[in-house]
C-alpha positions as CSV (number, residue, x, y, z in Angstrom):
1,M,-52.2,-27.6,-17.9
2,S,-49.4,-28.8,-15.6
3,N,-45.9,-27.3,-15.6
4,Y,-44.6,-30.7,-16.6
5,R,-46.7,-30.9,-19.8
6,L,-45.7,-27.3,-20.7
7,L,-42.0,-28.2,-20.4
8,S,-42.6,-31.3,-22.5
9,L,-44.4,-29.4,-25.2
10,F,-41.6,-26.8,-25.2
11,G,-39.0,-29.5,-25.6
12,I,-41.0,-31.0,-28.6
13,F,-41.2,-27.5,-30.1
14,L,-37.5,-27.0,-29.9
15,T,-36.9,-30.4,-31.5
16,V,-39.3,-29.8,-34.4
17,C,-37.7,-26.4,-35.1
18,G,-34.3,-28.0,-35.2
19,C,-33.0,-26.1,-32.2
20,I,-30.4,-27.8,-30.2
21,V,-29.9,-26.8,-26.5
22,K,-26.5,-27.6,-25.2
23,S,-25.8,-27.2,-21.5
24,V,-22.6,-25.5,-20.5
25,D,-20.3,-27.5,-18.2
26,F,-19.1,-25.1,-15.5
27,R,-15.9,-27.1,-15.2
28,D,-15.1,-26.1,-18.8
29,T,-15.7,-22.4,-17.9
30,I,-13.3,-22.6,-15.0
31,S,-10.7,-24.4,-17.0
32,E,-10.8,-21.8,-19.8
33,A,-10.6,-18.9,-17.3
34,K,-7.7,-20.5,-15.6
35,S,-5.9,-21.2,-18.9
36,A,-6.3,-17.5,-20.0
37,V,-4.3,-16.2,-17.0
38,F,-2.2,-19.1,-15.7
39,P,0.7,-18.7,-18.2
40,A,1.1,-15.0,-17.0
41,L,1.2,-16.1,-13.3
42,V,4.5,-15.4,-11.7
43,Y,6.1,-16.8,-8.5
44,V,8.2,-14.0,-6.9
45,R,11.1,-14.5,-4.5
46,V,12.7,-11.5,-2.9
47,I,15.8,-10.6,-0.9
48,T,14.8,-7.8,1.4
49,E,16.5,-5.6,3.9
50,G,15.1,-5.0,7.4
51,T,16.2,-3.7,10.7
52,S,16.7,-6.0,13.7
53,D,18.9,-5.9,16.8
54,G,20.5,-2.5,15.8
55,K,21.5,-3.5,12.3
56,I,20.1,-3.9,8.8
57,E,19.8,-7.5,7.9
58,K,18.8,-9.5,4.7
59,F,15.8,-11.7,4.7
60,E,14.2,-13.9,1.9
61,S,10.5,-13.9,1.4
62,S,8.1,-14.8,-1.5
63,G,4.9,-13.7,-3.1
64,S,3.1,-13.7,-6.4
65,G,2.5,-11.5,-9.5
66,V,0.9,-11.4,-12.9
67,I,2.3,-10.2,-16.2
68,I,0.2,-7.6,-17.9
69,S,2.3,-6.8,-21.0
70,E,4.2,-8.7,-23.7
71,D,7.4,-6.9,-22.8
72,G,7.3,-8.2,-19.2
73,E,5.5,-5.6,-17.1
74,L,4.5,-7.4,-13.9
75,L,2.0,-6.4,-11.1
76,T,2.5,-7.4,-7.5
77,N,2.0,-5.9,-4.0
78,H,4.2,-3.2,-2.5
79,H,4.7,-5.2,0.6
80,V,6.1,-8.2,-1.5
81,I,9.0,-6.1,-2.9
82,D,9.4,-3.5,-0.1
83,R,13.1,-2.9,0.6
84,A,14.1,-5.5,-2.0
85,S,17.7,-5.8,-3.0
86,R,17.0,-8.5,-5.5
87,I,13.8,-9.8,-7.1
88,R,13.7,-13.2,-8.8
89,C,10.7,-14.4,-10.8
90,Q,9.7,-17.8,-12.1
91,L,7.0,-18.2,-14.7
92,T,4.5,-21.1,-15.0
93,N,6.7,-22.7,-17.7
94,G,9.7,-22.7,-15.4
95,E,11.6,-19.8,-17.0
96,M,13.4,-17.6,-14.5
97,Y,14.2,-13.8,-14.7
98,D,15.3,-11.0,-12.4
99,A,13.0,-8.1,-12.2
100,S,13.4,-4.4,-11.4
101,V,10.9,-1.9,-9.9
102,I,9.2,0.5,-12.3
103,G,6.9,2.1,-9.8
104,K,5.4,1.4,-6.4
105,D,2.8,2.8,-4.0
106,K,2.5,1.8,-0.3
107,D,-0.9,3.3,0.1
108,L,-2.6,1.1,-2.4
109,D,-0.1,-1.8,-1.7
110,L,0.8,-1.9,-5.4
111,A,4.0,-2.3,-7.4
112,L,4.8,-2.4,-11.1
113,L,7.9,-4.5,-12.0
114,K,9.7,-5.2,-15.3
115,L,11.2,-8.7,-16.1
116,S,14.8,-8.5,-17.3
117,A,15.0,-10.2,-20.6
118,D,16.7,-10.0,-23.9
119,A,15.3,-7.7,-26.6
120,G,12.5,-9.2,-28.6
121,V,11.4,-11.7,-25.9
122,K,7.6,-11.7,-25.6
123,F,5.9,-12.8,-22.5
124,P,2.4,-14.3,-22.0
125,K,0.1,-11.6,-20.6
126,A,-3.2,-11.3,-18.8
127,K,-5.9,-8.7,-19.4
128,L,-6.9,-6.3,-16.6
129,S,-10.7,-5.8,-16.5
130,N,-12.2,-2.4,-16.1
131,R,-15.4,-3.9,-14.8
132,N,-16.6,-3.6,-11.2
133,L,-17.8,-7.0,-9.9
134,D,-21.2,-7.7,-8.2
135,V,-21.5,-9.7,-5.0
136,G,-21.8,-13.4,-5.8
137,A,-19.5,-13.3,-8.9
138,V,-17.4,-16.5,-9.1
139,V,-13.7,-15.8,-9.0
140,L,-10.4,-17.7,-9.0
141,A,-7.4,-16.7,-6.8
142,M,-4.1,-17.5,-8.3
143,G,-0.7,-17.4,-6.8
144,A,2.0,-19.1,-4.7
145,P,0.6,-19.7,-1.2
146,W,3.1,-20.9,1.4
147,G,5.8,-20.6,-1.3
148,L,4.2,-23.4,-3.4
149,A,4.3,-22.1,-7.0
150,R,1.2,-22.2,-9.1
151,S,-2.0,-22.6,-7.2
152,V,-5.7,-21.9,-7.9
153,S,-8.5,-21.6,-5.5
154,M,-12.2,-20.7,-6.2
155,G,-14.9,-18.7,-4.4
156,I,-17.2,-15.8,-4.8
157,I,-17.1,-12.1,-4.1
158,S,-18.6,-11.8,-0.6
159,C,-18.5,-8.1,-0.6
160,N,-17.6,-5.6,-3.4
161,D,-17.1,-2.5,-1.3
162,R,-15.4,-3.5,1.9
163,Y,-13.9,-0.6,3.8
164,L,-10.8,-1.5,5.9
165,E,-9.7,0.8,8.7
166,G,-6.1,1.9,8.2
167,A,-6.0,0.6,4.7
168,G,-8.8,2.4,3.0
169,D,-7.5,5.9,2.2
170,Y,-7.9,5.4,-1.5
171,T,-9.6,2.2,-2.1
172,L,-12.5,-0.1,-1.2
173,W,-11.7,-3.8,-1.4
174,Y,-13.2,-6.9,-2.9
175,Q,-13.8,-9.4,-0.1
176,T,-13.7,-13.1,-1.3
177,D,-13.8,-16.5,0.3
178,A,-11.4,-17.8,-2.4
179,A,-8.5,-19.0,-0.3
180,I,-5.9,-16.2,-0.1
181,S,-3.0,-17.4,2.2
182,P,0.5,-16.1,2.9
183,G,2.3,-16.1,-0.5
184,N,-0.8,-15.3,-2.5
185,S,0.0,-11.6,-2.1
186,G,0.3,-10.0,-5.5
187,G,-1.4,-12.8,-7.4
188,P,-4.4,-12.1,-9.6
189,L,-8.1,-12.6,-8.9
190,V,-9.7,-13.8,-12.1
191,D,-13.4,-13.9,-13.2
192,T,-15.0,-16.6,-15.3
193,A,-14.2,-14.6,-18.5
194,G,-10.5,-15.2,-17.8
195,E,-9.8,-11.5,-17.0
196,V,-7.9,-10.1,-14.0
197,V,-10.4,-8.3,-11.8
198,G,-8.0,-7.5,-9.0
199,L,-4.8,-8.1,-7.2
200,N,-4.8,-10.2,-4.0
201,A,-3.3,-8.3,-1.1
202,R,-4.6,-9.4,2.2
203,G,-5.5,-12.9,3.6
204,N,-5.1,-14.9,6.7
205,M,-3.5,-18.1,7.9
206,R,-6.6,-20.2,7.3
207,G,-7.5,-18.4,4.0
208,A,-11.1,-18.0,5.1
209,Q,-11.5,-14.4,3.8
210,G,-9.2,-12.5,1.7
211,F,-9.1,-8.9,0.3
212,T,-8.3,-7.8,-3.2
213,I,-7.5,-4.4,-4.9
214,P,-10.1,-4.0,-7.6
215,S,-8.5,-3.7,-11.1
216,P,-10.4,-0.5,-12.1
217,I,-8.5,1.3,-9.3
218,I,-5.3,-0.2,-10.5
219,L,-5.9,1.0,-14.1
220,E,-6.4,4.6,-12.7
221,V,-3.0,4.6,-11.0
222,L,-1.0,2.5,-13.5
223,P,-0.1,5.5,-15.8
224,N,1.5,7.4,-12.9
225,L,3.5,4.3,-11.8
226,R,4.9,4.1,-15.3
227,K,5.5,7.9,-15.6
228,Y,6.7,8.9,-12.2
229,G,7.7,5.7,-10.4
230,N,5.0,6.3,-7.8
231,A,1.3,7.2,-7.6
232,H,2.1,10.9,-7.7
233,W,-0.6,11.6,-5.1
234,A,-1.6,15.3,-4.5
235,W,-2.0,16.1,-0.7
236,F,-4.5,18.4,0.6
237,G,-4.3,17.2,4.2
238,I,-8.1,16.8,4.8
239,N,-9.6,14.1,7.0
240,W,-13.2,13.4,6.1
241,Q,-16.2,12.2,8.1
242,P,-19.4,10.9,6.4
243,L,-22.9,12.3,7.1
244,K,-23.9,9.1,8.8
245,D,-21.0,7.8,10.8
246,F,-22.1,4.6,12.5
247,E,-18.6,3.9,14.0
248,R,-18.7,7.2,15.9
249,D,-22.4,7.0,16.5
250,T,-22.8,10.4,14.8
251,A,-25.3,11.6,12.2
252,F,-25.4,15.1,10.7
253,G,-28.8,16.5,9.7
254,A,-27.6,17.5,6.2
255,T,-28.8,15.7,3.1
256,N,-25.6,16.6,1.0
257,G,-21.9,17.2,1.3
258,V,-19.2,15.7,3.4
259,I,-17.9,16.8,6.8
260,I,-14.3,17.8,7.5
261,A,-13.2,15.9,10.6
262,G,-9.9,17.7,10.8
263,T,-6.9,19.0,8.8
264,E,-3.3,18.0,9.2
265,R,-0.6,20.3,10.5
266,Q,1.0,22.5,7.9
267,S,-1.3,21.0,5.2
268,P,-2.7,23.1,2.3
269,A,-6.2,22.7,3.7
270,R,-5.2,24.0,7.2
271,L,-3.3,26.9,5.7
272,A,-6.3,27.8,3.5
273,G,-8.5,28.1,6.6
274,L,-10.7,25.0,6.4
275,E,-11.8,23.9,9.9
276,P,-13.4,20.8,11.5
277,N,-17.2,20.6,11.0
278,D,-17.1,22.6,7.8
279,R,-19.4,20.8,5.3
280,V,-18.0,20.6,1.8
281,V,-20.8,20.5,-0.8
282,A,-18.9,20.9,-4.1
283,I,-15.4,20.6,-5.5
284,D,-14.6,22.6,-8.6
285,G,-18.3,23.1,-9.1
286,V,-19.2,19.4,-8.9
287,S,-21.5,18.4,-6.1
288,V,-20.1,15.9,-3.6
289,T,-21.8,13.8,-0.9
290,A,-20.5,11.1,1.4
291,F,-23.3,9.4,3.4
292,F,-21.2,6.5,4.7
293,R,-17.5,5.8,5.3
294,E,-17.5,3.6,2.2
295,D,-18.0,6.8,0.2
296,I,-14.7,8.4,1.5
297,P,-12.0,6.4,-0.4
298,S,-13.2,7.4,-3.9
299,L,-13.3,11.0,-2.8
300,N,-9.8,10.8,-1.5
301,R,-8.6,9.1,-4.6
302,K,-10.1,11.6,-7.0
303,L,-8.5,14.5,-5.1
304,A,-5.1,12.7,-4.8
305,L,-5.0,12.3,-8.5
306,R,-5.3,16.0,-9.2
307,D,-2.3,17.9,-10.5
308,W,0.1,19.4,-8.0
309,E,0.3,23.2,-7.8
310,K,-3.1,23.6,-9.5
311,G,-5.8,25.3,-7.4
312,V,-9.0,23.4,-6.6
313,K,-12.1,25.3,-5.5
314,F,-14.0,24.0,-2.4
315,D,-17.5,25.2,-1.7
316,Y,-18.5,24.6,1.9
317,I,-20.9,25.6,4.6
318,R,-19.8,26.9,8.0
319,D,-22.4,27.8,10.7
320,G,-25.1,28.0,8.0
321,V,-23.0,30.4,5.9
322,E,-21.9,29.4,2.3
323,K,-18.2,30.0,1.7
324,S,-15.6,29.0,-0.8
325,V,-11.8,28.7,-1.0
326,V,-9.2,27.7,-3.6
327,I,-6.6,25.2,-2.2
328,T,-3.5,24.3,-4.1
329,P,-2.3,20.8,-3.2
330,K,1.3,19.7,-2.6
331,S,3.0,16.5,-3.4
332,K,2.2,13.9,-0.7
333,G,5.9,12.7,-0.9
334,D,7.3,9.7,0.8
335,V,5.0,7.9,3.2
336,E,7.9,6.3,4.9
337,G,11.2,7.8,6.0
338,A,14.7,6.7,5.1
339,E,16.6,4.5,7.5
340,V,20.3,4.5,8.5
341,E,22.4,1.8,10.0
342,C,24.9,2.9,12.8
343,K,26.5,-0.5,13.4
344,R,29.3,0.5,15.7
345,W,26.9,2.5,17.8
346,G,24.5,-0.5,18.0
347,L,21.4,1.2,16.6
348,T,19.4,2.0,13.4
349,A,17.5,5.3,13.0
350,K,14.7,6.3,10.7
351,E,13.4,9.6,9.5
352,I,10.2,10.8,11.2
353,N,7.3,10.8,8.6
354,R,3.9,12.4,9.2
355,F,2.2,9.3,7.6
356,D,4.3,6.5,8.9
357,T,5.0,7.8,12.4
358,P,2.3,10.5,13.0
359,D,2.7,10.4,16.8
360,L,6.4,11.2,16.5
361,A,5.7,13.9,13.9
362,F,3.4,15.6,16.4
363,M,6.2,15.8,18.9
364,A,8.7,16.9,16.3
365,P,6.7,18.8,13.6
366,E,10.0,20.1,12.2
367,G,11.1,16.5,11.3
368,G,14.1,14.6,12.4
369,V,15.1,11.0,13.1
370,F,14.2,8.4,15.7
371,V,15.8,5.1,16.9
372,S,14.1,2.3,15.1
373,S,16.1,-0.6,16.6
374,V,18.7,-1.2,19.3
375,A,21.3,-4.0,19.5
376,W,20.9,-6.0,22.7
377,D,24.0,-5.2,25.0
378,G,25.5,-3.0,22.3
379,N,26.9,0.5,22.8
380,A,23.6,2.3,22.4
381,D,21.8,-0.2,24.7
382,N,24.5,0.3,27.4
383,A,24.1,4.1,27.0
384,G,20.4,3.8,27.7
385,F,18.9,4.3,24.2
386,K,15.3,3.0,23.6
387,E,13.4,2.4,20.4
388,R,11.4,5.4,19.3
389,D,13.7,7.9,21.1
390,I,13.8,11.0,18.9
391,I,17.4,12.1,18.3
392,K,17.8,15.9,18.4
393,R,21.5,16.5,18.7
394,I,24.7,14.5,18.6
395,G,27.8,16.2,19.9
396,G,26.1,19.5,19.8
397,K,25.2,19.1,16.1
398,E,21.5,19.2,15.1
399,V,20.1,16.1,13.4
400,K,17.4,16.9,10.9
401,D,17.4,13.9,8.6
402,A,18.9,10.5,7.8
403,G,21.6,12.1,5.7
404,E,22.9,14.3,8.5
405,L,22.9,11.4,10.9
406,K,24.9,9.3,8.5
407,K,27.5,12.0,8.1
408,I,27.8,12.5,11.9
409,Y,28.1,8.7,12.3
410,D,30.8,8.3,9.5
411,D,32.9,11.2,10.9
412,A,32.6,9.8,14.4
413,V,33.8,6.3,13.4
414,A,36.6,7.7,11.2
415,N,37.9,9.6,14.3
416,V,37.2,7.0,16.9
417,E,40.9,6.9,18.0
418,K,40.7,10.6,18.9
419,T,37.3,10.4,20.7
420,F,34.9,7.6,21.4
421,Q,32.3,9.4,23.4
422,L,29.4,11.6,22.3
423,S,26.7,13.5,24.1
424,V,23.3,12.8,22.5
425,E,20.1,14.8,23.2
426,V,17.0,12.7,22.7
427,V,13.3,13.2,23.3
428,R,11.5,10.3,24.9
429,K,7.7,10.4,25.2
430,G,7.9,14.2,25.1
431,R,10.7,14.5,27.7
432,K,14.2,15.8,26.8
433,M,17.1,13.6,28.0
434,Q,20.9,13.6,27.6
435,L,22.6,10.3,27.0
436,V,26.4,9.6,26.7
437,L,27.2,7.3,23.9
438,N,30.5,5.4,24.4
439,F,31.5,3.5,21.3
440,R,35.0,2.4,22.3
441,L,33.8,-1.2,21.8
442,D,33.7,-2.4,18.2
443,P,30.9,-5.0,18.0
444,E,32.4,-6.4,14.8
445,K,35.8,-7.1,16.3
446,E,34.5,-7.6,19.9
447,E,37.6,-5.8,21.3
448,T,38.4,-2.4,22.7
449,L,41.0,0.1,21.4
């Protein structure tokens, strides 16, 4: 019997039985998914502060966000609200609100905001999914690309475990061909069930491929953002290497565990005695294995979400001998140093941070500050200052952090009529230098005393 006749008989059987087969219009599915989240979509405009030409200036930028609670909690990217002095939000219905930061994390590029509204106001909200998507899943990217409020694009999940070098300490990414352009940052990625499956964070000018933070990872960190104002990462200071490292053309003969590529200076792991090439096989009695680099972020995240000051047992193998050690993590702390504007001097300076400026931290392990920008033809420029100079001493006074630099600067400006010249010791590319900073000229008044 032919396939055609079989299908015909099956159709007659369904008709006789009174069964009605109704096809689903995919356009209706997409429309319903969009409608479930669209009211919670937010257009975000931000006044930010940045350093340029030796001073701190204000800039305006925009991004996207999504409301996740009736009282106005809002998710967006860290880079959207970084250094914000004011955050303004517009809902799909046109209502406008200011917003404040509840918590943020630069490593995950995640921020939790709160809309400022009168008591009792209830906002439309979207649901965060705890489901991991499969490759090929249809998704909608919502947001405000190019500053155009309220936009939707459609695509599929091209890869559900994309590792991004330099942005993959704690997460793998969804890669999607749904258009994610500048301004889409912080907007929701939505599945056909109308749930938020991720937060769009990285795209390109053409919108060809974008990258999204998966919502299950957001849900893991969200309680800490609410409670502490940050991700509350624990820091062990371990850099891992998988058993099969294609990028480094290296493969280890072991069938389990994960290799220690190195430990960071003054880290708990280094102080506890862990060394490169040690193979960790269990953590607190639970076996661990990382065959590929895609296995590393989840290991990092699980360790980073541990309690501070609580010991963790590492079982490892060194030169064929089984060993164990208990390591107590510390707070990871800020991943970017504070910045100071020294307008009269014609420079801005920033604290050295082991995560943000590891090369400078290597040259100055005790910390300190470095020149982050220099005003063209200003006092610092005329004295020979360069960006990334490490400032060690000013007028014989040691500079350990941004607070000390600010105090020295304020005192110098207050006493400029008595002395307008300071000797400054800097380290440039590992070499000590003495510079003489003459700040007789006031760039604001453009006149000398």
